[in-house]
C-alpha positions in Angstrom: 41.1 -2.2 -36.1 40.1 0.7 -38.4 36.8 1.0 -36.7 38.5 1.3 -33.3 40.2 4.4 -34.6 37.0 5.9 -35.8 35.3 5.1 -32.4 38.2 6.7 -30.5 38.0 9.9 -32.5 34.3 10.1 -32.2 34.4 9.5 -28.5 36.9 12.3 -28.1 34.8 14.6 -30.2 31.5 13.5 -28.6 30.1 12.5 -31.9 27.8 9.6 -32.6 28.9 6.9 -35.0 28.1 3.5 -36.2 30.3 0.9 -38.0 29.0 -1.7 -40.3 31.5 -4.5 -40.9 31.7 -7.5 -43.1 33.9 -10.6 -43.4 36.5 -10.6 -46.2 38.6 -13.3 -47.8 39.2 -16.8 -46.3 36.3 -16.4 -43.8 35.4 -19.8 -42.4 38.3 -21.7 -43.6 38.0 -24.3 -46.4 39.5 -24.1 -49.8 41.4 -20.9 -50.5 40.0 -21.0 -54.0 36.3 -21.1 -53.0 36.8 -18.4 -50.4 38.8 -15.9 -52.5 37.6 -12.3 -51.9 37.4 -11.7 -55.6 34.9 -14.6 -56.0 32.3 -12.9 -53.9 33.3 -9.2 -54.1 30.5 -8.3 -56.5 27.8 -10.0 -54.5 29.2 -8.7 -51.2 29.0 -5.1 -52.6 25.5 -5.5 -53.8 24.3 -6.9 -50.5 26.2 -4.1 -48.6 24.3 -1.6 -50.6 21.0 -3.2 -49.8 21.8 -3.4 -46.1 23.0 0.2 -45.9 20.0 1.6 -47.7 17.6 -0.4 -45.5 19.4 0.9 -42.4 19.2 4.5 -43.7 15.5 4.1 -44.3 15.0 2.9 -40.8 16.9 5.8 -39.3 14.6 8.2 -41.0 11.4 6.6 -39.9 
């Protein structure tokens, strides 16, 4: 829902934008212990940085 607000404002301002989203806690069902956001927060943050840096490098090429 937050990205919808960004999209609306950018459309009104005629500004380009991109939204990169990720899943959070309890994705995929299963045990609430094994799917806790805190269990994978560090790994998710590391992967997000890798993805964003790669995306930025592709934009500049």
